[in-house]
C-alpha positions in Angstrom: -125.9 84.0 170.3 -123.3 85.2 167.9 -119.7 84.0 167.9 -116.8 86.0 166.7 -113.8 84.6 164.9 -110.8 85.9 163.2 -109.4 85.0 159.8 -106.0 85.9 158.8 -105.0 86.4 155.3 -102.5 88.3 153.2 -103.6 91.8 152.4 -103.9 91.1 148.7 -106.4 88.4 149.3 -108.3 90.5 151.7 -108.4 93.2 149.3 -110.0 90.9 146.7 -112.6 89.9 149.2 -113.3 93.3 150.1 -113.9 94.3 146.6 -116.1 91.4 145.8 -118.0 92.0 148.9 -118.5 95.7 147.8 -119.6 94.4 144.3 -122.2 92.3 145.9 -123.3 95.2 148.1 -122.3 93.4 151.4 -119.8 94.2 154.0 -116.7 91.9 154.4 -118.1 90.1 157.5 -121.5 89.3 155.6 -119.7 88.3 152.6 -117.2 85.9 154.4 -120.0 84.5 156.5 -122.1 83.7 153.4 -119.1 82.3 151.5 -118.4 79.9 154.5 -122.1 78.9 154.8 -122.2 78.2 151.0 -119.3 75.8 151.3 -121.0 74.0 154.3 -124.1 73.5 152.4 -122.4 72.4 149.4 -120.3 69.8 151.3 -123.7 68.7 153.1 -125.4 68.3 149.7 -122.4 66.4 148.3 -122.5 64.0 151.3 -126.2 63.5 150.9 -125.6 62.9 147.2 -123.0 60.3 147.8 -125.1 58.5 150.6 -128.0 58.2 148.2 -125.7 56.9 145.4 -124.5 54.3 147.9 -128.0 53.0 148.6 -129.5 50.1 146.6 -132.1 51.6 144.6 -133.6 51.4 141.2 -131.5 53.4 138.7 -132.6 54.7 135.3 -130.4 55.7 132.5 -129.9 59.4 131.3 -131.9 58.6 128.3 -134.8 57.5 130.5 -134.6 60.7 132.5 -134.7 62.9 129.3 -137.5 61.0 128.0 -139.5 61.5 131.1 -138.7 65.2 131.5 -138.9 66.5 127.9 -141.0 64.1 125.9 -143.7 63.2 128.4 -144.8 66.8 129.2 
């Protein structure tokens, strides 16, 4: 089921959103929905990354990563 919500913003900001949506070939509603969902995904990814960093695990240096990725191919 779809829910409807309202976002209030100044006309100049709406014009920017409308123009960007048009540039992307989307209507304003789709553009806003995608922007909001991108933000949600980014925050979830950030939270996951922080939780992984807080775990006690073996860590390797940047040089070791570079060596494994670029030299051992």
